[in-house]
Structures are given as structure tokens and as C-alpha cells.
BALOBA-1460 file (C-alpha; in Angstrom, 3 decimals):
// residues 295
<rec num="1" residu="m" x="20.298" y="8.229" z="-29.629"/>
<rec num="2" residu="l" x="17.605" y="5.978" z="-28.119"/>
<rec num="3" residu="i" x="15.111" y="8.771" z="-27.592"/>
<rec num="4" residu="a" x="14.833" y="9.098" z="-31.375"/>
<rec num="5" residu="c" x="13.438" y="5.584" z="-31.452"/>
<rec num="6" residu="t" x="10.581" y="6.113" z="-29.019"/>
<rec num="7" residu="a" x="8.261" y="6.389" z="-32.004"/>
<rec num="8" residu="q" x="8.053" y="3.357" z="-34.226"/>
<rec num="9" residu="s" x="9.686" y="4.293" z="-37.493"/>
<rec num="10" residu="p" x="8.198" y="2.545" z="-40.531"/>
<rec num="11" residu="g" x="10.426" y="0.233" z="-42.535"/>
<rec num="12" residu="k" x="12.134" y="-3.129" z="-42.277"/>
<rec num="13" residu="a" x="15.679" y="-4.382" z="-41.993"/>
<rec num="14" residu="q" x="17.656" y="-4.631" z="-45.194"/>
<rec num="15" residu="e" x="20.430" y="-6.737" z="-43.665"/>
<rec num="16" residu="e" x="20.490" y="-9.453" z="-41.026"/>
<rec num="17" residu="a" x="22.678" y="-9.752" z="-37.940"/>
<rec num="18" residu="p" x="23.215" y="-12.731" z="-35.657"/>
<rec num="19" residu="p" x="20.341" y="-13.008" z="-33.164"/>
<rec num="20" residu="a" x="20.961" y="-11.501" z="-29.760"/>
<rec num="21" residu="s" x="21.709" y="-14.398" z="-27.430"/>
<rec num="22" residu="a" x="19.486" y="-14.997" z="-24.440"/>
<rec num="23" residu="g" x="22.465" y="-16.080" z="-22.298"/>
<rec num="24" residu="p" x="22.562" y="-16.156" z="-18.477"/>
<rec num="25" residu="s" x="21.920" y="-12.412" z="-18.156"/>
<rec num="26" residu="a" x="18.650" y="-12.751" z="-20.048"/>
<rec num="27" residu="a" x="17.307" y="-15.633" z="-17.958"/>
<rec num="28" residu="r" x="14.647" y="-13.510" z="-16.243"/>
<rec num="29" residu="g" x="13.382" y="-12.128" z="-19.494"/>
<rec num="30" residu="p" x="12.184" y="-8.574" z="-20.122"/>
<rec num="31" residu="a" x="10.226" y="-7.009" z="-17.258"/>
<rec num="32" residu="l" x="6.515" y="-7.717" z="-16.932"/>
<rec num="33" residu="w" x="4.028" y="-6.057" z="-14.590"/>
<rec num="34" residu="a" x="0.333" y="-6.436" z="-13.823"/>
<rec num="35" residu="v" x="-2.323" y="-4.105" z="-12.454"/>
<rec num="36" residu="k" x="-5.661" y="-5.664" z="-11.503"/>
<rec num="37" residu="d" x="-9.102" y="-5.147" z="-10.093"/>
<rec num="38" residu="a" x="-11.912" y="-7.620" z="-9.436"/>
<rec num="39" residu="d" x="-12.662" y="-8.388" z="-13.088"/>
<rec num="40" residu="t" x="-9.787" y="-6.967" z="-15.118"/>
<rec num="41" residu="t" x="-6.070" y="-7.728" z="-15.446"/>
<rec num="42" residu="i" x="-3.791" y="-5.436" z="-17.432"/>
<rec num="43" residu="y" x="-0.252" y="-6.622" z="-18.122"/>
<rec num="44" residu="l" x="2.432" y="-4.012" z="-18.868"/>
<rec num="45" residu="f" x="5.352" y="-5.082" z="-21.037"/>
<rec num="46" residu="g" x="8.245" y="-2.951" z="-22.253"/>
<rec num="47" residu="t" x="9.350" y="-3.493" z="-25.839"/>
<rec num="48" residu="i" x="12.210" y="-2.848" z="-28.229"/>
<rec num="49" residu="h" x="10.704" y="-1.723" z="-31.536"/>
<rec num="50" residu="m" x="13.550" y="-2.997" z="-33.757"/>
<rec num="51" residu="l" x="15.572" y="-6.162" z="-33.130"/>
<rec num="52" residu="p" x="17.563" y="-8.725" z="-35.096"/>
<rec num="53" residu="e" x="15.254" y="-11.534" z="-36.160"/>
<rec num="54" residu="g" x="15.545" y="-14.473" z="-33.802"/>
<rec num="55" residu="t" x="16.282" y="-12.430" z="-30.674"/>
<rec num="56" residu="e" x="15.146" y="-14.434" z="-27.662"/>
<rec num="57" residu="w" x="12.736" y="-12.674" z="-25.298"/>
<rec num="58" residu="l" x="9.370" y="-14.485" z="-25.271"/>
<rec num="59" residu="l" x="10.083" y="-16.593" z="-22.201"/>
<rec num="60" residu="p" x="7.352" y="-18.746" z="-20.611"/>
<rec num="61" residu="p" x="6.025" y="-16.205" z="-18.038"/>
<rec num="62" residu="i" x="5.620" y="-13.580" z="-20.778"/>
<rec num="63" residu="a" x="4.077" y="-16.022" z="-23.246"/>
<rec num="64" residu="k" x="1.666" y="-17.276" z="-20.586"/>
<rec num="65" residu="a" x="0.486" y="-13.749" z="-19.772"/>
<rec num="66" residu="f" x="0.163" y="-12.845" z="-23.436"/>
<rec num="67" residu="d" x="-1.744" y="-15.993" z="-24.357"/>
<rec num="68" residu="a" x="-4.185" y="-15.391" z="-21.475"/>
<rec num="69" residu="a" x="-5.054" y="-11.920" z="-22.773"/>
<rec num="70" residu="d" x="-8.070" y="-11.262" z="-24.963"/>
<rec num="71" residu="t" x="-6.693" y="-7.922" z="-26.201"/>
<rec num="72" residu="l" x="-3.274" y="-6.640" z="-27.289"/>
<rec num="73" residu="v" x="-2.725" y="-2.891" z="-26.938"/>
<rec num="74" residu="l" x="0.208" y="-1.219" z="-28.728"/>
<rec num="75" residu="e" x="1.372" y="2.373" z="-28.980"/>
<rec num="76" residu="v" x="0.199" y="2.686" z="-32.581"/>
<rec num="77" residu="l" x="-0.974" y="0.507" z="-35.468"/>
<rec num="78" residu="g" x="-0.095" y="0.439" z="-39.162"/>
<rec num="79" residu="t" x="3.620" y="1.254" z="-38.968"/>
<rec num="80" residu="t" x="4.553" y="-1.409" z="-41.531"/>
<rec num="81" residu="d" x="1.847" y="-0.524" z="-44.069"/>
<rec num="82" residu="p" x="3.048" y="2.055" z="-46.632"/>
<rec num="83" residu="k" x="-0.559" y="2.809" z="-47.596"/>
<rec num="84" residu="v" x="-1.037" y="4.056" z="-44.030"/>
<rec num="85" residu="t" x="2.335" y="5.656" z="-43.385"/>
<rec num="86" residu="t" x="3.210" y="7.366" z="-46.671"/>
<rec num="87" residu="p" x="0.355" y="9.913" z="-46.868"/>
<rec num="88" residu="i" x="0.863" y="10.905" z="-43.222"/>
<rec num="89" residu="i" x="4.619" y="11.309" z="-43.577"/>
<rec num="90" residu="l" x="4.300" y="13.286" z="-46.803"/>
<rec num="91" residu="e" x="1.857" y="15.656" z="-45.151"/>
<rec num="92" residu="m" x="3.673" y="16.106" z="-41.856"/>
<rec num="93" residu="g" x="7.343" y="15.630" z="-42.658"/>
<rec num="94" residu="y" x="8.051" y="17.879" z="-45.632"/>
<rec num="95" residu="t" x="8.112" y="21.684" z="-45.916"/>
<rec num="96" residu="p" x="9.338" y="23.548" z="-49.026"/>
<rec num="97" residu="g" x="12.370" y="25.812" z="-48.752"/>
<rec num="98" residu="l" x="14.157" y="24.115" z="-45.864"/>
<rec num="99" residu="p" x="17.919" y="24.703" z="-45.512"/>
<rec num="100" residu="p" x="20.174" y="21.697" z="-46.200"/>
<rec num="101" residu="l" x="20.385" y="19.359" z="-43.228"/>
<rec num="102" residu="a" x="24.077" y="20.177" z="-42.719"/>
<rec num="103" residu="e" x="23.129" y="23.798" z="-42.061"/>
<rec num="104" residu="r" x="20.794" y="22.696" z="-39.272"/>
<rec num="105" residu="v" x="23.600" y="21.417" z="-37.047"/>
<rec num="106" residu="p" x="26.539" y="23.329" z="-35.517"/>
<rec num="107" residu="a" x="29.621" y="23.549" z="-37.718"/>
<rec num="108" residu="d" x="31.590" y="21.211" z="-35.451"/>
<rec num="109" residu="e" x="28.945" y="18.481" z="-35.912"/>
<rec num="110" residu="r" x="28.895" y="18.516" z="-39.716"/>
<rec num="111" residu="d" x="31.672" y="15.973" z="-40.263"/>
<rec num="112" residu="e" x="29.905" y="13.569" z="-37.911"/>
<rec num="113" residu="l" x="26.619" y="14.158" z="-39.739"/>
<rec num="114" residu="a" x="28.303" y="13.452" z="-43.081"/>
<rec num="115" residu="a" x="29.795" y="10.220" z="-41.699"/>
<rec num="116" residu="a" x="26.410" y="9.142" z="-40.381"/>
<rec num="117" residu="i" x="24.751" y="9.807" z="-43.736"/>
<rec num="118" residu="t" x="27.461" y="7.870" z="-45.573"/>
<rec num="119" residu="h" x="27.106" y="4.902" z="-43.249"/>
<rec num="120" residu="a" x="23.304" y="4.916" z="-43.531"/>
<rec num="121" residu="g" x="23.423" y="5.021" z="-47.316"/>
<rec num="122" residu="v" x="20.657" y="7.628" z="-47.478"/>
<rec num="123" residu="p" x="20.981" y="10.234" z="-50.275"/>
<rec num="124" residu="p" x="21.736" y="13.602" z="-48.619"/>
<rec num="125" residu="q" x="19.253" y="15.364" z="-50.904"/>
<rec num="126" residu="a" x="16.475" y="13.115" z="-49.612"/>
<rec num="127" residu="l" x="17.245" y="14.169" z="-46.036"/>
<rec num="128" residu="d" x="17.542" y="17.828" z="-47.036"/>
<rec num="129" residu="a" x="13.915" y="17.778" z="-48.178"/>
<rec num="130" residu="m" x="12.668" y="16.525" z="-44.807"/>
<rec num="131" residu="e" x="11.789" y="18.451" z="-41.699"/>
<rec num="132" residu="t" x="14.486" y="17.972" z="-39.074"/>
<rec num="133" residu="w" x="12.541" y="15.481" z="-36.935"/>
<rec num="134" residu="l" x="11.797" y="13.241" z="-39.921"/>
<rec num="135" residu="a" x="15.377" y="13.454" z="-41.210"/>
<rec num="136" residu="t" x="16.580" y="12.418" z="-37.742"/>
<rec num="137" residu="m" x="14.160" y="9.508" z="-37.575"/>
<rec num="138" residu="s" x="14.978" y="8.368" z="-41.108"/>
<rec num="139" residu="l" x="18.735" y="8.608" z="-40.588"/>
<rec num="140" residu="s" x="18.628" y="6.844" z="-37.218"/>
<rec num="141" residu="t" x="16.430" y="4.061" z="-38.569"/>
<rec num="142" residu="a" x="18.688" y="3.492" z="-41.578"/>
<rec num="143" residu="r" x="21.793" y="3.343" z="-39.399"/>
<rec num="144" residu="i" x="20.177" y="0.864" z="-36.989"/>
<rec num="145" residu="q" x="19.007" y="-1.256" z="-39.911"/>
<rec num="146" residu="k" x="22.617" y="-1.402" z="-41.127"/>
<rec num="147" residu="l" x="23.450" y="-3.119" z="-37.840"/>
<rec num="148" residu="g" x="20.860" y="-5.792" z="-38.570"/>
<rec num="149" residu="y" x="17.926" y="-4.500" z="-36.553"/>
<rec num="150" residu="g" x="14.472" y="-4.315" z="-38.101"/>
<rec num="151" residu="v" x="10.799" y="-3.970" z="-37.288"/>
<rec num="152" residu="e" x="10.112" y="-7.559" z="-38.346"/>
<rec num="153" residu="g" x="12.348" y="-8.753" z="-35.517"/>
<rec num="154" residu="g" x="10.861" y="-6.197" z="-33.136"/>
<rec num="155" residu="v" x="8.519" y="-7.042" z="-30.296"/>
<rec num="156" residu="e" x="5.432" y="-5.274" z="-31.673"/>
<rec num="157" residu="y" x="5.631" y="-7.099" z="-34.986"/>
<rec num="158" residu="q" x="6.083" y="-10.444" z="-33.259"/>
<rec num="159" residu="l" x="3.273" y="-9.844" z="-30.784"/>
<rec num="160" residu="s" x="0.931" y="-8.621" z="-33.529"/>
<rec num="161" residu="t" x="1.606" y="-11.774" z="-35.546"/>
<rec num="162" residu="r" x="0.940" y="-13.963" z="-32.507"/>
<rec num="163" residu="a" x="-2.200" y="-11.982" z="-31.608"/>
<rec num="164" residu="t" x="-3.573" y="-12.310" z="-35.125"/>
<rec num="165" residu="a" x="-2.980" y="-16.061" z="-35.072"/>
<rec num="166" residu="q" x="-4.836" y="-16.257" z="-31.760"/>
<rec num="167" residu="r" x="-7.623" y="-13.989" z="-33.041"/>
<rec num="168" residu="k" x="-7.114" y="-11.431" z="-30.303"/>
<rec num="169" residu="r" x="-8.429" y="-7.903" z="-30.521"/>
<rec num="170" residu="i" x="-5.625" y="-5.415" z="-31.299"/>
<rec num="171" residu="e" x="-5.962" y="-1.788" z="-30.204"/>
<rec num="172" residu="a" x="-3.704" y="1.282" z="-30.048"/>
<rec num="173" residu="l" x="-3.102" y="4.013" z="-27.503"/>
<rec num="174" residu="e" x="-2.363" y="6.596" z="-30.193"/>
<rec num="175" residu="t" x="-2.945" y="7.156" z="-33.886"/>
<rec num="176" residu="m" x="0.070" y="7.489" z="-36.139"/>
<rec num="177" residu="t" x="-0.800" y="11.136" z="-36.737"/>
<rec num="178" residu="e" x="-0.820" y="11.732" z="-32.985"/>
<rec num="179" residu="q" x="2.461" y="9.935" z="-32.447"/>
<rec num="180" residu="l" x="4.340" y="11.650" z="-35.255"/>
<rec num="181" residu="g" x="2.754" y="14.896" z="-34.147"/>
<rec num="182" residu="f" x="4.771" y="14.753" z="-30.925"/>
<rec num="183" residu="f" x="7.865" y="15.124" z="-33.101"/>
<rec num="184" residu="d" x="6.348" y="17.418" z="-35.723"/>
<rec num="185" residu="t" x="5.283" y="20.009" z="-33.148"/>
<rec num="186" residu="l" x="8.647" y="20.132" z="-31.387"/>
<rec num="187" residu="p" x="10.241" y="23.577" z="-31.695"/>
<rec num="188" residu="e" x="12.925" y="23.607" z="-34.364"/>
<rec num="189" residu="d" x="15.721" y="24.067" z="-31.824"/>
<rec num="190" residu="e" x="14.622" y="20.882" z="-30.044"/>
<rec num="191" residu="q" x="14.367" y="19.024" z="-33.341"/>
<rec num="192" residu="r" x="17.937" y="20.043" z="-34.083"/>
<rec num="193" residu="a" x="19.050" y="18.973" z="-30.599"/>
<rec num="194" residu="l" x="17.442" y="15.602" z="-31.308"/>
<rec num="195" residu="l" x="19.424" y="15.346" z="-34.547"/>
<rec num="196" residu="v" x="22.731" y="16.216" z="-32.881"/>
<rec num="197" residu="n" x="22.015" y="13.744" z="-30.077"/>
<rec num="198" residu="s" x="21.593" y="10.981" z="-32.671"/>
<rec num="199" residu="l" x="25.037" y="11.474" z="-34.223"/>
<rec num="200" residu="d" x="27.063" y="8.967" z="-32.238"/>
<rec num="201" residu="d" x="29.759" y="7.241" z="-34.272"/>
<rec num="202" residu="i" x="28.765" y="3.812" z="-35.524"/>
<rec num="203" residu="e" x="30.889" y="1.923" z="-32.968"/>
<rec num="204" residu="e" x="29.170" y="3.809" z="-30.151"/>
<rec num="205" residu="i" x="25.709" y="3.160" z="-31.617"/>
<rec num="206" residu="d" x="26.458" y="-0.553" z="-31.825"/>
<rec num="207" residu="t" x="27.709" y="-0.658" z="-28.233"/>
<rec num="208" residu="v" x="24.812" y="1.358" z="-26.820"/>
<rec num="209" residu="i" x="22.136" y="-0.620" z="-28.629"/>
<rec num="210" residu="r" x="23.622" y="-3.959" z="-27.643"/>
<rec num="211" residu="s" x="23.843" y="-2.771" z="-24.035"/>
<rec num="212" residu="a" x="20.232" y="-1.573" z="-24.135"/>
<rec num="213" residu="v" x="18.974" y="-4.866" z="-25.570"/>
<rec num="214" residu="k" x="20.991" y="-6.891" z="-23.045"/>
<rec num="215" residu="s" x="19.602" y="-4.850" z="-20.128"/>
<rec num="216" residu="w" x="16.070" y="-5.187" z="-21.490"/>
<rec num="217" residu="q" x="16.411" y="-8.957" z="-21.996"/>
<rec num="218" residu="a" x="17.624" y="-9.299" z="-18.403"/>
<rec num="219" residu="g" x="14.729" y="-7.255" z="-17.011"/>
<rec num="220" residu="d" x="17.153" y="-4.621" z="-15.681"/>
<rec num="221" residu="v" x="14.766" y="-1.670" z="-15.547"/>
<rec num="222" residu="d" x="17.264" y="0.544" z="-13.679"/>
<rec num="223" residu="a" x="19.784" y="0.175" z="-16.526"/>
<rec num="224" residu="v" x="17.111" y="1.054" z="-19.086"/>
<rec num="225" residu="a" x="16.202" y="4.135" z="-17.024"/>
<rec num="226" residu="e" x="19.870" y="5.176" z="-16.870"/>
<rec num="227" residu="l" x="20.228" y="4.952" z="-20.656"/>
<rec num="228" residu="l" x="17.058" y="6.986" z="-21.057"/>
<rec num="229" residu="e" x="18.319" y="9.624" z="-18.641"/>
<rec num="230" residu="d" x="21.552" y="9.903" z="-20.625"/>
<rec num="231" residu="d" x="19.532" y="10.480" z="-23.803"/>
<rec num="232" residu="t" x="17.265" y="13.164" z="-22.363"/>
<rec num="233" residu="r" x="19.736" y="15.023" z="-20.163"/>
<rec num="234" residu="g" x="19.746" y="18.655" z="-21.228"/>
<rec num="235" residu="s" x="16.449" y="18.321" z="-23.136"/>
<rec num="236" residu="p" x="13.694" y="18.521" z="-20.496"/>
<rec num="237" residu="g" x="11.157" y="19.780" z="-23.022"/>
<rec num="238" residu="l" x="11.863" y="16.823" z="-25.286"/>
<rec num="239" residu="a" x="11.550" y="14.330" z="-22.439"/>
<rec num="240" residu="k" x="8.290" y="15.877" z="-21.315"/>
<rec num="241" residu="r" x="6.779" y="15.804" z="-24.805"/>
<rec num="242" residu="l" x="7.913" y="12.342" z="-25.845"/>
<rec num="243" residu="l" x="7.812" y="10.492" z="-22.536"/>
<rec num="244" residu="t" x="6.204" y="12.109" z="-19.487"/>
<rec num="245" residu="d" x="3.090" y="13.531" z="-21.156"/>
<rec num="246" residu="r" x="2.412" y="10.313" z="-23.039"/>
<rec num="247" residu="n" x="2.969" y="8.201" z="-19.931"/>
<rec num="248" residu="l" x="0.348" y="10.287" z="-18.151"/>
<rec num="249" residu="n" x="-2.091" y="9.804" z="-21.026"/>
<rec num="250" residu="w" x="-1.502" y="6.061" z="-20.991"/>
<rec num="251" residu="s" x="-1.863" y="5.762" z="-17.214"/>
<rec num="252" residu="n" x="-5.206" y="7.568" z="-17.495"/>
<rec num="253" residu="w" x="-6.246" y="5.124" z="-20.238"/>
<rec num="254" residu="i" x="-5.287" y="2.136" z="-18.069"/>
<rec num="255" residu="e" x="-7.174" y="3.509" z="-15.081"/>
<rec num="256" residu="k" x="-10.314" y="3.990" z="-17.176"/>
<rec num="257" residu="r" x="-9.961" y="0.557" z="-18.771"/>
<rec num="258" residu="l" x="-9.832" y="-1.058" z="-15.341"/>
<rec num="259" residu="e" x="-13.008" y="0.743" z="-14.362"/>
<rec num="260" residu="s" x="-14.969" y="0.182" z="-17.556"/>
<rec num="261" residu="t" x="-14.125" y="-3.064" z="-19.353"/>
<rec num="262" residu="p" x="-13.658" y="-6.521" z="-17.799"/>
<rec num="263" residu="g" x="-11.097" y="-8.842" z="-19.356"/>
<rec num="264" residu="t" x="-7.368" y="-9.425" z="-19.706"/>
<rec num="265" residu="v" x="-5.275" y="-6.909" z="-21.626"/>
<rec num="266" residu="f" x="-1.615" y="-7.080" z="-22.675"/>
<rec num="267" residu="v" x="-0.207" y="-3.553" z="-23.096"/>
<rec num="268" residu="a" x="3.128" y="-3.454" z="-24.941"/>
<rec num="269" residu="v" x="4.919" y="-0.087" z="-25.220"/>
<rec num="270" residu="g" x="8.524" y="1.048" z="-25.609"/>
<rec num="271" residu="s" x="10.614" y="-0.036" z="-22.628"/>
<rec num="272" residu="g" x="11.590" y="3.558" z="-21.856"/>
<rec num="273" residu="h" x="7.984" y="4.308" z="-20.920"/>
<rec num="274" residu="l" x="8.145" y="1.678" z="-18.158"/>
<rec num="275" residu="a" x="11.420" y="2.876" z="-16.605"/>
<rec num="276" residu="g" x="12.460" y="5.809" z="-14.459"/>
<rec num="277" residu="k" x="10.721" y="8.123" z="-12.034"/>
<rec num="278" residu="d" x="8.016" y="9.208" z="-14.498"/>
<rec num="279" residu="s" x="7.175" y="5.710" z="-15.735"/>
<rec num="280" residu="v" x="3.636" y="4.559" z="-16.425"/>
<rec num="281" residu="q" x="3.795" y="2.349" z="-13.318"/>
<rec num="282" residu="s" x="4.805" y="5.310" z="-11.116"/>
<rec num="283" residu="m" x="1.870" y="7.308" z="-12.409"/>
<rec num="284" residu="l" x="-0.524" y="4.410" z="-11.782"/>
<rec num="285" residu="e" x="0.783" y="4.039" z="-8.244"/>
<rec num="286" residu="a" x="0.269" y="7.774" z="-7.711"/>
<rec num="287" residu="k" x="-3.403" y="7.120" z="-8.516"/>
<rec num="288" residu="g" x="-3.519" y="4.547" z="-5.713"/>
<rec num="289" residu="l" x="-3.317" y="1.485" z="-7.964"/>
<rec num="290" residu="k" x="-1.092" y="-1.478" z="-7.109"/>
<rec num="291" residu="v" x="1.359" y="-2.441" z="-9.833"/>
<rec num="292" residu="e" x="3.047" y="-5.812" z="-9.340"/>
<rec num="293" residu="r" x="6.328" y="-6.850" z="-10.967"/>
<rec num="294" residu="l" x="5.811" y="-10.456" z="-12.080"/>
<rec num="295" residu="n" x="9.298" y="-11.572" z="-13.105"/>
């Protein structure tokens, strides 16, 4: 289920939920790393793209690092601007003559798909018109929004707002076309596997997301990695396309940035990219760079 959220789906929450409590388990705050050379510091911070508004995570060590940075770097820009997103999605996410979405899952998954669609409140005919990856993303986003999670509560939105107020430079590691292209170019069988993997019942979605947010708030990177492994087990091609290949690209970008541009940079990407054996930090360390966990 979580792997479907590694790209930042456009949209905002339609309903609100109680903020996730910081509590004792969240005292450390989400994990923060730094990689440095003589004249450059690059902070690495794992994010959750959609959260209930008011979720506590910007603890003093994180705020201090962010405020010291001259540049914020995100995965992609423009996800909340329909003028940016709509033309790209219309071009990439729709193909005439597609079979109904129900025919793109095994027969024994169709009742669960129907239940998911009903809960999300998305018209089935709207999903039928979408390519499988976009239907999966749209359905997953709508279901998560029903639980009170939205991009306006998410880390990227909050950091962008803070960066704008502080007049920081804001950059992106990918364009939206590139990011959605990772999904759009998946073979159809992997797109359908992604859809099936997203069809947890609503109680399970709620439990998994709350567990993921709690682990992230507490800086428990091993727990985040375990959730990610559960999501990608049996789909090595999907994991390679959406995680490993992008992590390699980003580690190359960080290495070049260290070499070329002095300053302090705050890089904020999905927490799954900073967890597990193929994390960005692991790839940086393989290049001989020292990555320090700060909290």
C-alpha cells in the first residue's frame, strides 16, 4: 500500500482527522542525517507526503538544520498546482479503449476493489478511463484522504511554506513528468500488481498508516524499512524502478552538489528512500562519503 505513495499525488484532504500525537515515542523526531565537505553541508530528511494537519514532527534539531539551510530540495515541485499537474496527467494517464478497472484485477480481488472504490467515493467510470497506475494512485489517495490525511498537512507542503517565508531557494530532484513516468512506463502486469497491493481493507490501511507515521515520528528507520520491504516483496522490478534507481540518481546528485556548490542544503524526500539496504545514505557511503545520523 505504501509503495503507491512514493510519488506525491496531487490533491488535498477533504476531511480532517485529529492530529497525530507526538507522544513519548516521537520524542526523537523523524530521522535526520548530514553529509559534509569543507564548504558544503547537505541534510537528508525523510518525509511523509500526506499527514493530518497539526501532526507534530518539526522538533528543534530539525528546525535548526532547516533554518540554517539556504536551499530546500524536494523530489518534485508543483504537485498542488492544477495548472501544472492537469496537462501532464491528461497526457500520461489516459489511453482510449482500456478495459474496466475491475477486469484488470484477478476475479478474487474484485469484491475488495469494489469496496475500496465505494469507500473512496470515486466514480468507477472515472477510474475505468485511467491507465492502471493512475487509477491506483487516484484510488489510494482518495482512500487516505478519507482518513484525514492530506498534502497540506504533509511535510513537503509545510517545508515549502516555511522556505518561502524565509526566502530560501527551492529546487527539485525530478520533474513531475519524470516522476510520473516511473509509473507510466511500468509494464502493465506490474501496474496491476501495484493496484492489487493497494487493496487492503480500510481498517488495515488505517492501522498500517498510523504505524508508519508513528515509526517515522520516532525516527525508527528500521521499522520504516520493514514496512517498505513488506510492500515491495514479490515485486523486485517495481522496487528497482521506484526506489533503487531513483536513490542512485539522487546519491549521484548529492555527490556532485558537494563537489560543485558551497552552501547548506536541506534535502527532503520520502522516508522510504532513506531506509533499507538500498537507501540514499547507503549509496553515498559506498562512494566513500561519511553520512552522520544527527538525532
